[in-house]
C-alpha positions, 0 to 999 in steps of 0.5 A: 139359713134353710133352704127351699128344699129343705123347708118341703121336706120338713111340711112334707112330714106334716102328712103320714106319708111321708113321715114313713117314707121317711121314718121321720118325724116332728117334736115342736116345743122347748118341753118336748125338745127337751123330752126329747133331749133325755130320750134313746131317740136319734134326732136329724136336724134341729131349728130354733129360733135366738129366743131358745137356750142351744147350750142343752145340745151336745157337740153332736147335736149343736151340729144338727141346729139350724138356726132361723126365723120364726117365720121359718118356723112358722112355715115349718110347723105342724101345729097352729102355732109355731114353738122356739125348735122344731126337731126332725127326729129318727122314728124309733124301731119298735116292731113287737117280737110275738112274745108277751111278758106277765104283765099288764097292757094296754091294746087299743082298738081303733082310735080315731082321735090324735089327742085321745090317742097322745092322752091315751099315751101320756097315761099309760106312762102315769099307771107303768104300763110302757107297752102299748098294742093299737090297731092298723086303723088307729090314729099314728102314734108318730100324728104332730096332735099326739106328741104333742098330746103326749106331753114327751111321754112318746119317748118312755114308751113302746108302741107296737101297731099290729093286727090286732086279731092276730096279736089275740090269737098270738095270746090264746096259742101261746101266752094265755093273758087273761083279756080285760075289755071294756065294754058298756054292759060288761061288770063293773070294774069297781066290784071285779078282782083283777088277774095279776097280769093281762091284756087291757082293751080300749074301743074306739071312741064311738062303736067300742071294740069291735064285735069279732074281737070281743071273744078272746074277752076275758073278762068284758067289765064297765065302768058304772055310771052313777049319775041317774039323770043323765040323758046323752046318748055319748060314752065316756070318753076313750082316754077317760075310761083308760084312766079309770080302768088303768087306775082301778089296777094300779088300786088294786096293787096288780 
């Protein structure tokens, strides 16, 4: 059984202000919870129907499980279609420690679409870029739609919400990592010799990277348009652009 207070509490985590207040977020679905159980994230509570296999739980986590009906899962879920299991999970402590290493980072400026943010985290995981900076204007990484779109990569990526201008200024003054910015009028990325480490910047889906941040670019790059009959005013999707840029970095052995 689940009390009305508990039901109300879990549902409150659909909203960012309560996620931040309680430092908790939701993970939904069998595959996502399997990824969660393999991670270092700590679980606050679990809610599952009788179809879900609880045999994979440790004795500690079994004590956190409350059996519920499908109807209750629908009430708890932040998704259109409820799954067999929902976990309430403690947020990881990922505060930027003002230190940059000689490797590649992603920096995301004002990524507003949850699907894009989640997919970008998944792409970063695929290409081994395990630390990401995102602006305070971006959708937060614990948004339920972001969590779902990461397909488990959320549990392997360190993502820091920062003031990007402050981070880039710190880099300029102290670390001098090259900053590679994706802009429409940049140099063809496929014709550039990329540095061995750096910060890859991806901008907002419609407005691109804030002009105030572009002054920190070491190398502005673009993904060339090969279709001469292309008529759309839209640029490449932010997540697609991230995948192409990350692939080119790794293709060059960086």
